[in-house]
MDAnalysis code that builds the backbone (N, CA, C; Angstrom):
import MDAnalysis as mda
import numpy as np

u = mda.Universe.empty(489, n_residues=163, atom_resindex=np.repeat(np.arange(163), 3), trajectory=True)
u.add_TopologyAttr("name", ["N", "CA", "C"] * 163)
u.add_TopologyAttr("resid", np.arange(1, 164))
u.add_TopologyAttr("resname", ["UNK", "UNK", "UNK", "UNK", "UNK", "UNK", "UNK", "UNK", "UNK", "UNK", "UNK", "UNK", "UNK", "UNK", "UNK", "UNK", "UNK", "UNK", "UNK", "UNK", "UNK", "UNK", "UNK", "UNK", "UNK", "UNK", "UNK", "UNK", "UNK", "UNK", "UNK", "UNK", "UNK", "UNK", "UNK", "UNK", "UNK", "UNK", "UNK", "UNK", "UNK", "UNK", "UNK", "UNK", "UNK", "UNK", "UNK", "UNK", "UNK", "UNK", "UNK", "UNK", "UNK", "UNK", "UNK", "UNK", "UNK", "UNK", "UNK", "UNK", "UNK", "UNK", "UNK", "UNK", "UNK", "UNK", "UNK", "UNK", "UNK", "UNK", "UNK", "UNK", "UNK", "UNK", "UNK", "UNK", "UNK", "UNK", "UNK", "UNK", "UNK", "UNK", "UNK", "UNK", "UNK", "UNK", "UNK", "UNK", "UNK", "UNK", "UNK", "UNK", "UNK", "UNK", "UNK", "UNK", "UNK", "UNK", "UNK", "UNK", "UNK", "UNK", "UNK", "UNK", "UNK", "UNK", "UNK", "UNK", "UNK", "UNK", "UNK", "UNK", "UNK", "UNK", "UNK", "UNK", "UNK", "UNK", "UNK", "UNK", "UNK", "UNK", "UNK", "UNK", "UNK", "UNK", "UNK", "UNK", "UNK", "UNK", "UNK", "UNK", "UNK", "UNK", "UNK", "UNK", "UNK", "UNK", "UNK", "UNK", "UNK", "UNK", "UNK", "UNK", "UNK", "UNK", "UNK", "UNK", "UNK", "UNK", "UNK", "UNK", "UNK", "UNK", "UNK", "UNK", "UNK", "UNK", "UNK", "UNK", "UNK", "UNK", "UNK"])
u.atoms.positions = np.array([
    [0.637, -1.299, 0.084],
    [-0.011, 0.068, 0.316],
    [1.032, 1.316, 0.020],
    [0.891, 1.764, -0.732],
    [1.407, 3.336, -1.087],
    [1.461, 4.558, -0.128],
    [2.180, 5.076, 0.269],
    [2.166, 6.187, 1.409],
    [1.280, 7.114, 1.050],
    [0.819, 7.404, 0.107],
    [-0.143, 8.356, -0.586],
    [-1.456, 7.987, -0.497],
    [-1.639, 6.789, -0.233],
    [-3.145, 6.370, -0.528],
    [-3.684, 5.700, 0.844],
    [-2.669, 6.188, 2.168],
    [-2.780, 5.853, 3.366],
    [-4.002, 6.402, 3.806],
    [-4.946, 5.865, 4.209],
    [-6.028, 6.330, 4.653],
    [-5.691, 6.453, 6.452],
    [-5.423, 7.492, 7.097],
    [-4.904, 7.433, 8.404],
    [-6.005, 7.158, 9.497],
    [-7.154, 7.659, 9.124],
    [-8.226, 7.161, 10.286],
    [-8.414, 5.818, 10.094],
    [-8.551, 5.040, 8.951],
    [-8.497, 3.748, 8.862],
    [-7.522, 3.148, 9.347],
    [-6.213, 3.475, 9.434],
    [-4.785, 2.769, 10.087],
    [-5.067, 3.094, 11.650],
    [-6.088, 4.207, 12.419],
    [-6.015, 4.250, 13.676],
    [-7.167, 3.109, 14.038],
    [-7.956, 2.926, 12.993],
    [-9.217, 1.846, 13.619],
    [-8.571, 0.679, 13.714],
    [-7.487, 0.210, 12.576],
    [-6.866, -0.678, 12.391],
    [-6.317, -1.413, 13.599],
    [-5.226, 0.062, 14.124],
    [-4.630, -0.404, 15.155],
    [-5.220, -0.658, 16.386],
    [-6.179, 0.062, 16.789],
    [-7.046, -0.041, 17.808],
    [-7.781, -1.295, 17.560],
    [-8.559, -1.934, 16.674],
    [-8.578, -3.079, 16.903],
    [-7.576, -4.175, 16.896],
    [-6.595, -4.061, 16.560],
    [-5.275, -5.064, 16.899],
    [-4.879, -5.101, 18.349],
    [-4.940, -3.565, 18.966],
    [-4.402, -3.331, 20.163],
    [-5.850, -4.012, 21.296],
    [-7.312, -4.059, 21.159],
    [-8.103, -4.304, 21.766],
    [-8.073, -6.041, 21.607],
    [-7.878, -6.683, 20.382],
    [-7.576, -8.123, 20.368],
    [-6.780, -8.353, 21.693],
    [-5.376, -7.798, 21.623],
    [-4.205, -8.233, 22.536],
    [-4.632, -8.121, 24.139],
    [-5.547, -6.982, 24.013],
    [-5.888, -7.073, 25.587],
    [-6.896, -7.473, 26.086],
    [-8.040, -8.087, 25.229],
    [-8.976, -9.224, 25.447],
    [-7.963, -10.430, 25.793],
    [-7.068, -11.000, 24.879],
    [-6.386, -11.968, 25.149],
    [-5.850, -12.051, 26.351],
    [-4.926, -11.113, 27.097],
    [-4.228, -10.666, 27.825],
    [-5.208, -10.847, 29.189],
    [-6.658, -10.520, 29.243],
    [-7.238, -10.300, 30.402],
    [-8.032, -11.652, 30.367],
    [-8.301, -12.503, 29.481],
    [-8.893, -13.970, 29.499],
    [-10.535, -13.216, 29.442],
    [-10.633, -12.602, 28.419],
    [-12.062, -11.963, 28.063],
    [-12.281, -13.232, 26.928],
    [-12.700, -14.080, 27.018],
    [-12.806, -14.866, 25.642],
    [-14.101, -14.602, 25.069],
    [-15.034, -14.572, 25.798],
    [-16.390, -14.150, 25.163],
    [-16.003, -12.924, 23.904],
    [-15.603, -11.965, 24.527],
    [-15.197, -10.332, 23.848],
    [-14.420, -11.025, 22.659],
    [-13.112, -11.761, 22.983],
    [-12.166, -12.553, 21.954],
    [-13.143, -13.018, 20.811],
    [-13.786, -14.124, 21.136],
    [-14.461, -14.456, 20.463],
    [-15.036, -13.843, 19.308],
    [-15.942, -12.761, 20.037],
    [-16.840, -11.780, 19.254],
    [-16.054, -11.261, 18.353],
    [-14.912, -11.312, 18.122],
    [-14.033, -10.346, 17.214],
    [-13.532, -11.239, 15.544],
    [-14.068, -12.403, 15.698],
    [-14.143, -13.371, 14.634],
    [-15.234, -13.227, 13.878],
    [-14.985, -13.229, 12.378],
    [-16.033, -13.291, 11.284],
    [-17.102, -14.573, 11.428],
    [-17.791, -14.696, 10.565],
    [-18.584, -16.368, 10.646],
    [-17.804, -17.096, 10.038],
    [-17.495, -16.862, 9.125],
    [-16.254, -17.649, 8.750],
    [-14.877, -17.329, 8.578],
    [-14.018, -17.998, 9.248],
    [-12.854, -17.671, 9.789],
    [-12.073, -18.604, 9.965],
    [-10.504, -18.214, 10.195],
    [-9.304, -19.213, 10.029],
    [-8.410, -18.812, 10.904],
    [-8.287, -19.484, 12.095],
    [-7.242, -19.041, 13.160],
    [-5.750, -19.847, 12.763],
    [-4.570, -19.756, 12.644],
    [-3.432, -20.432, 12.241],
    [-2.513, -20.194, 12.933],
    [-1.909, -21.059, 13.612],
    [-0.174, -20.978, 13.966],
    [0.245, -22.047, 13.514],
    [1.315, -21.644, 12.582],
    [2.184, -22.610, 11.902],
    [3.008, -23.484, 12.804],
    [3.601, -24.787, 12.492],
    [4.926, -25.481, 13.399],
    [5.627, -25.636, 12.240],
    [7.248, -25.648, 12.270],
    [8.095, -26.377, 11.446],
    [8.092, -25.507, 10.150],
    [8.239, -24.033, 10.754],
    [8.375, -23.044, 9.559],
    [6.791, -22.059, 9.038],
    [7.120, -21.087, 8.324],
    [5.802, -20.317, 8.405],
    [5.120, -20.548, 7.111],
    [6.087, -21.192, 5.602],
    [5.419, -21.281, 4.897],
    [4.518, -22.880, 4.234],
    [4.356, -23.442, 5.510],
    [3.760, -24.979, 5.447],
    [2.449, -24.993, 4.881],
    [2.079, -26.054, 4.593],
    [0.467, -26.012, 3.965],
    [-0.093, -26.725, 5.170],
    [-0.910, -26.147, 5.789],
    [-1.638, -26.349, 7.118],
    [-2.852, -27.366, 6.919],
    [-2.907, -27.928, 5.753],
    [-4.068, -29.184, 5.381],
    [-3.190, -30.255, 5.179],
    [-1.653, -30.419, 5.005],
    [-0.868, -31.566, 5.116],
    [0.049, -31.464, 5.778],
    [0.312, -30.522, 6.649],
    [1.429, -30.923, 7.886],
    [0.733, -30.131, 9.063],
    [1.714, -30.561, 10.094],
    [1.362, -30.188, 11.337],
    [1.365, -29.005, 11.828],
    [0.102, -28.400, 12.315],
    [0.338, -26.883, 12.857],
    [0.163, -27.051, 14.238],
    [0.433, -25.682, 15.190],
    [0.197, -25.902, 16.449],
    [-1.123, -25.465, 16.514],
    [-1.888, -24.753, 15.704],
    [-3.281, -24.443, 15.741],
    [-3.467, -24.369, 14.563],
    [-4.571, -24.766, 14.212],
    [-5.243, -24.506, 12.874],
    [-6.879, -24.437, 12.800],
    [-7.582, -23.803, 13.507],
    [-8.868, -23.709, 13.437],
    [-9.607, -23.116, 12.550],
    [-11.181, -23.736, 12.449],
    [-12.265, -22.807, 11.691],
    [-12.906, -22.199, 12.695],
    [-13.935, -21.584, 12.361],
    [-14.680, -20.970, 13.558],
    [-15.352, -21.841, 14.545],
    [-15.555, -22.952, 14.461],
    [-16.401, -23.862, 14.792],
    [-15.225, -24.231, 16.043],
    [-14.408, -24.639, 15.513],
    [-13.104, -24.895, 16.353],
    [-12.673, -23.560, 17.601],
    [-12.826, -22.466, 16.953],
    [-12.408, -21.402, 17.922],
    [-13.500, -21.194, 18.794],
    [-14.697, -21.532, 18.600],
    [-15.688, -21.756, 19.660],
    [-15.535, -22.728, 20.728],
    [-15.095, -23.894, 20.205],
    [-14.889, -25.311, 21.321],
    [-13.473, -24.568, 21.920],
    [-12.580, -23.983, 20.860],
    [-11.409, -23.754, 22.414],
    [-12.081, -22.527, 23.409],
    [-12.720, -21.609, 22.964],
    [-13.278, -20.922, 23.842],
    [-13.720, -21.199, 24.868],
    [-14.693, -22.285, 24.808],
    [-15.562, -22.518, 25.677],
    [-14.461, -24.049, 26.568],
    [-13.680, -24.604, 26.088],
    [-12.622, -25.268, 27.005],
    [-12.229, -24.236, 27.855],
    [-11.539, -23.226, 27.296],
    [-10.603, -22.105, 28.161],
    [-11.737, -21.648, 29.387],
    [-12.884, -21.332, 29.084],
    [-13.991, -20.609, 29.910],
    [-14.467, -21.918, 31.318],
    [-13.891, -23.187, 30.911],
    [-14.518, -24.049, 31.945],
    [-13.622, -23.973, 33.269],
    [-12.391, -23.518, 32.749],
    [-11.401, -23.527, 34.273],
    [-10.767, -24.834, 34.633],
    [-10.899, -25.958, 33.666],
    [-10.800, -26.815, 33.702],
    [-9.973, -27.878, 32.785],
    [-9.249, -26.844, 31.700],
    [-8.089, -27.055, 31.361],
    [-6.775, -27.335, 31.699],
    [-6.264, -28.104, 32.042],
    [-5.237, -28.740, 32.539],
    [-4.235, -27.967, 32.297],
    [-4.397, -27.331, 31.510],
    [-2.653, -26.522, 30.975],
    [-3.067, -25.240, 31.125],
    [-4.225, -24.933, 31.459],
    [-4.162, -23.157, 31.827],
    [-5.211, -23.345, 33.313],
    [-4.717, -24.297, 34.030],
    [-5.376, -24.099, 35.489],
    [-4.152, -24.220, 36.579],
    [-3.979, -23.152, 37.292],
    [-4.288, -22.117, 36.420],
    [-4.052, -20.904, 35.576],
    [-4.937, -19.990, 35.209],
    [-4.510, -19.253, 33.810],
    [-3.203, -18.815, 33.773],
    [-2.461, -18.600, 32.755],
    [-1.334, -18.253, 32.587],
    [-1.133, -16.243, 32.690],
    [-0.617, -15.873, 33.393],
    [-0.555, -14.583, 33.397],
    [0.314, -14.121, 32.391],
    [-0.587, -13.425, 31.342],
    [0.374, -12.982, 29.873],
    [0.001, -11.655, 29.706],
    [1.146, -10.793, 29.270],
    [1.064, -9.291, 28.691],
    [1.448, -9.405, 27.680],
    [1.053, -8.584, 26.458],
    [1.686, -8.881, 25.158],
    [1.976, -7.068, 24.781],
    [3.200, -7.242, 24.117],
    [3.476, -5.961, 23.436],
    [3.097, -6.249, 22.129],
    [2.422, -4.926, 21.215],
    [2.411, -5.182, 20.037],
    [2.636, -4.137, 19.558],
    [3.249, -4.054, 18.370],
    [3.923, -3.007, 17.646],
    [4.004, -3.171, 15.869],
    [4.261, -2.347, 15.225],
    [4.641, -2.158, 13.852],
    [3.157, -2.541, 13.244],
    [2.238, -2.317, 13.801],
    [0.754, -2.545, 13.318],
    [1.235, -1.525, 11.724],
    [0.560, -2.442, 10.952],
    [0.687, -1.813, 9.225],
    [-0.741, -2.301, 8.378],
    [-1.176, -1.291, 7.999],
    [-2.353, -1.753, 7.077],
    [-1.446, -2.119, 5.245],
    [-1.403, -3.373, 5.343],
    [-0.547, -3.941, 4.321],
    [-1.336, -3.833, 2.908],
    [-2.738, -3.891, 2.894],
    [-3.478, -3.824, 1.460],
    [-4.995, -4.077, 1.730],
    [-5.749, -3.161, 0.704],
    [-7.208, -3.696, 0.841],
    [-7.134, -4.244, -0.403],
    [-8.048, -5.499, -0.034],
    [-8.428, -6.438, -1.019],
    [-9.878, -6.618, -1.104],
    [-10.491, -5.682, -2.014],
    [-11.842, -5.553, -1.827],
    [-12.261, -5.563, -0.667],
    [-13.244, -5.958, -0.133],
    [-13.888, -5.807, 1.352],
    [-13.228, -6.118, 2.604],
    [-11.762, -6.520, 2.135],
    [-11.059, -6.995, 3.066],
    [-9.562, -6.108, 3.445],
    [-9.284, -6.051, 4.502],
    [-7.960, -5.355, 5.159],
    [-6.933, -6.326, 5.193],
    [-5.932, -6.191, 4.806],
    [-4.598, -7.376, 5.232],
    [-3.695, -6.766, 6.307],
    [-3.328, -6.731, 7.674],
    [-2.512, -6.091, 8.377],
    [-1.998, -6.952, 8.632],
    [-0.388, -6.113, 9.171],
    [0.443, -6.948, 9.440],
    [1.255, -6.535, 11.191],
    [1.508, -6.933, 12.062],
    [1.578, -6.531, 13.608],
    [2.993, -7.799, 14.072],
    [3.559, -7.331, 14.639],
    [4.923, -7.668, 15.787],
    [4.178, -7.900, 16.968],
    [4.689, -8.931, 17.550],
    [4.554, -8.894, 19.256],
    [5.268, -9.559, 19.813],
    [5.517, -9.491, 20.997],
    [5.868, -10.203, 22.219],
    [4.908, -10.368, 23.047],
    [4.958, -11.560, 23.693],
    [4.035, -11.958, 24.807],
    [5.028, -12.570, 26.327],
    [4.667, -12.403, 26.971],
    [5.123, -12.449, 28.395],
    [4.422, -13.265, 29.152],
    [5.162, -14.814, 29.392],
    [3.783, -15.522, 29.792],
    [4.397, -16.102, 31.644],
    [3.809, -15.825, 32.203],
    [3.910, -16.339, 33.646],
    [3.188, -17.601, 34.164],
    [3.978, -18.689, 34.518],
    [3.448, -20.008, 34.963],
    [4.179, -20.475, 35.911],
    [3.948, -21.651, 36.733],
    [4.573, -22.401, 37.542],
    [5.907, -22.798, 36.944],
    [6.115, -22.903, 35.740],
    [7.290, -23.294, 35.249],
    [8.327, -22.645, 35.202],
    [7.834, -21.246, 35.276],
    [8.641, -20.262, 34.964],
    [8.048, -19.035, 33.868],
    [8.812, -18.376, 33.522],
    [8.674, -17.312, 32.761],
    [8.749, -17.848, 31.219],
    [8.125, -17.447, 30.148],
    [8.577, -17.799, 28.769],
    [8.151, -16.642, 28.100],
    [8.983, -16.059, 26.937],
    [8.691, -15.032, 26.219],
    [8.254, -15.898, 24.914],
    [7.762, -15.297, 24.169],
    [6.766, -15.799, 22.659],
    [6.797, -14.452, 22.006],
    [7.622, -14.431, 20.817],
    [7.710, -13.582, 19.880],
    [7.406, -13.829, 18.449],
    [6.527, -12.999, 17.795],
    [6.213, -13.552, 16.377],
    [5.827, -12.505, 15.709],
    [4.902, -12.421, 14.533],
    [4.120, -11.852, 13.551],
    [3.062, -12.301, 13.326],
    [1.781, -11.357, 13.126],
    [0.443, -11.810, 13.079],
    [0.182, -11.023, 11.865],
    [-0.750, -11.893, 11.028],
    [-1.443, -11.656, 9.636],
    [-2.744, -11.677, 9.694],
    [-3.134, -10.625, 9.609],
    [-5.227, -10.794, 9.521],
    [-5.563, -10.412, 8.120],
    [-6.815, -10.897, 8.283],
    [-7.931, -10.565, 7.058],
    [-8.611, -10.016, 7.791],
    [-8.946, -8.497, 7.962],
    [-10.379, -7.901, 8.358],
    [-11.227, -7.807, 7.465],
    [-12.236, -7.974, 7.815],
    [-13.905, -7.860, 7.247],
    [-14.910, -6.895, 8.191],
    [-15.328, -5.955, 7.518],
    [-16.185, -5.170, 8.190],
    [-17.687, -5.948, 8.171],
    [-18.131, -6.211, 9.269],
    [-19.532, -6.472, 9.686],
    [-20.250, -5.530, 10.185],
    [-21.339, -5.382, 9.557],
    [-22.310, -4.471, 10.230],
    [-21.894, -3.245, 10.578],
    [-20.495, -2.527, 10.333],
    [-19.850, -1.516, 10.340],
    [-18.338, -1.872, 11.192],
    [-18.611, -2.382, 11.821],
    [-17.392, -3.147, 12.712],
    [-16.055, -4.064, 12.185],
    [-15.115, -3.994, 12.264],
    [-13.842, -5.028, 11.917],
    [-14.321, -6.261, 12.645],
    [-14.144, -7.248, 12.210],
    [-14.156, -8.598, 12.440],
    [-13.032, -9.528, 11.775],
    [-12.270, -10.570, 12.511],
    [-11.325, -11.002, 11.706],
    [-11.733, -12.310, 11.134],
    [-11.242, -12.373, 9.426],
    [-11.828, -13.577, 8.881],
    [-10.558, -14.641, 9.019],
    [-9.138, -14.205, 9.590],
    [-8.215, -15.031, 9.113],
    [-7.015, -14.243, 10.207],
    [-6.477, -15.010, 10.857],
    [-5.179, -14.737, 11.628],
    [-4.483, -15.832, 11.707],
    [-3.096, -15.127, 11.260],
    [-2.233, -16.298, 10.987],
    [-0.889, -15.586, 12.242],
    [-0.517, -16.743, 13.088],
    [0.454, -16.311, 14.094],
    [1.763, -16.992, 13.616],
    [2.739, -16.298, 13.431],
    [4.283, -16.840, 12.831],
    [5.200, -16.788, 13.997],
    [5.272, -17.661, 15.077],
    [6.051, -17.462, 16.085],
    [7.507, -17.557, 15.759],
    [8.406, -16.873, 16.240],
    [9.636, -16.466, 15.465],
    [10.791, -17.620, 15.774],
    [9.996, -18.746, 16.603],
    [11.049, -19.969, 16.888],
    [9.856, -21.269, 16.667],
    [9.239, -21.264, 15.456],
    [8.064, -22.433, 15.589],
    [8.638, -23.720, 14.990],
    [10.027, -23.518, 14.717],
    [10.784, -24.527, 14.009],
    [11.293, -25.645, 15.097],
    [11.371, -25.052, 16.365],
    [11.888, -25.574, 17.796],
    [10.683, -25.911, 18.262],
    [10.928, -26.954, 19.222],
    [10.268, -27.475, 20.187],
    [9.668, -26.430, 21.086],
    [8.084, -26.267, 20.905],
    [7.292, -25.160, 21.781],
    [6.694, -25.830, 22.867],
    [6.695, -25.339, 24.001],
    [6.249, -25.252, 25.381],
    [4.612, -25.595, 25.193],
    [4.178, -25.926, 25.943],
    [2.526, -25.930, 25.970],
    [2.152, -24.351, 25.347],
    [1.360, -24.407, 24.390],
    [1.080, -23.071, 24.043],
    [-0.806, -23.597, 24.090],
    [-1.150, -22.841, 25.379],
    [-2.552, -23.372, 25.673],
    [-3.337, -22.077, 26.074],
    [-3.025, -20.878, 25.519],
    [-3.612, -19.615, 25.948],
    [-3.652, -19.155, 24.483],
    [-4.203, -17.722, 24.369],
    [-4.684, -17.276, 23.213],
    [-3.633, -16.509, 22.712],
    [-3.005, -17.034, 21.440],
    [-1.867, -16.042, 21.275],
    [-2.057, -15.279, 20.059],
])
């Protein structure tokens, strides 16, 4: 997207959306986080590199809309062993960019660092998220989120919170 064509109001709206999603994840506000998703959605965290085919190779997460809802229900029970008690997390999101407008969709990228505290100690997670956002009834919704962890080509600790 060229600098001349950049709509600053749209960029601010996109940034606020990405920051709100991060806050909802950190605060374990699962219902509000789930409400950010469009009806047709994909939530993908690749393993073993970023350019794999998730239909043919293992992923850390590869959820459709139904599986996102199931994941949220599991987290809300408080009985998910890997999240009992829930991780204390805070993330820093930066370099939020409006990369393209593709019809009714916005392509957005952002870097992140997540600080996770558990009984086992502290874990840092870092990477880049790519979003496809759609406008639904005037609000932005996620139709796609790909989370590329920096070290996804190595063994990964239990990733049981929303990344």
